[in-house]
C-alpha positions in Angstrom: 23.7 -39.5 45.8 21.6 -38.0 43.1 21.8 -34.6 44.8 25.2 -33.7 43.3 24.1 -34.7 39.8 21.0 -32.5 40.0 23.0 -29.6 41.6 24.8 -29.2 38.2 21.6 -29.6 36.2 19.6 -26.6 35.0 16.5 -25.6 37.0 13.5 -28.0 36.8 11.8 -27.7 33.5 14.5 -25.6 31.9 15.7 -28.4 29.6 12.2 -29.0 28.3 11.3 -25.3 28.2 12.4 -24.8 24.6 10.5 -27.9 23.4 7.4 -26.9 25.3 7.4 -23.3 24.0 7.9 -24.5 20.4 5.0 -26.8 20.8 2.9 -24.0 22.3 3.8 -21.7 19.4 2.7 -24.4 16.8 -0.6 -24.9 18.6 -1.2 -21.2 19.1 -3.2 -19.9 16.2 -2.2 -16.4 17.0 1.5 -17.1 17.0 3.3 -15.0 14.4 6.1 -16.0 12.2 9.5 -14.4 12.8 9.5 -10.6 12.3 11.8 -10.8 9.3 9.9 -13.4 7.4 8.6 -12.3 4.0 5.0 -12.5 5.1 5.7 -10.3 8.1 7.5 -7.8 5.8 4.4 -7.6 3.6 2.1 -7.1 6.6 4.4 -4.4 8.0 4.4 -2.7 4.6 0.6 -2.8 4.5 0.3 -1.4 8.0 2.7 1.5 7.2 1.0 2.4 3.9 -2.6 1.9 4.8 -4.4 5.3 5.1 -7.6 3.6 6.0 -8.8 2.2 2.7 -6.2 -0.6 2.4 -3.1 -0.9 0.1 -3.1 -1.8 -3.6 -1.5 -5.2 -4.2 0.3 -3.7 -7.1 2.0 -1.2 -4.8 3.3 -4.1 -2.7 4.6 -5.8 -5.8 6.2 -2.7 -7.2 7.9 -1.9 -3.9 9.5 -5.4 -4.0 8.8 -5.9 -0.3 9.8 -9.5 -0.7 10.6 -12.0 -3.4 7.4 -13.6 -4.8 5.1 -10.9 -3.4 2.0 -11.9 -5.4 2.2 -15.5 -4.2 2.9 -14.4 -0.6 -0.1 -12.0 -0.7 -2.3 -14.9 -2.0 -1.0 -17.1 0.8 -1.6 -14.4 3.4 -5.2 -14.0 2.1 -5.8 -17.7 2.3 -4.5 -17.9 5.9 -6.6 -14.9 7.0 -3.6 -12.7 8.0 -4.8 -10.1 5.5 -8.1 -9.5 3.8 -9.3 -7.9 0.6 -11.4 -4.8 1.1 -11.9 -4.3 -2.6 -10.6 -5.6 -5.8 -6.8 -5.6 -5.5 -6.8 -3.8 -2.2 -5.7 -5.5 1.1 -5.6 -4.7 4.8 -4.0 -6.5 7.7 -6.3 -8.3 10.0 -5.6 -6.7 13.5 
């Protein structure tokens, strides 16, 4: 008589789907943080203002893209999301 109990259950795997996806995101090195995270805001600012030679870090700080911009830029550099093309100039790694 397990058929009636399973009839009301979600499709197979649906209950574990959220956990499975979250695990895959954590294991996926290319998984991006949420779009509205401070790091993503900084990356978006760099993409919008990069005319080919990168964006000056001071421009990011002065635009107040996110709170703690300098620390976030340093973190993004360490993680490899952005790279320094010259002293104080950064680009997004595409």
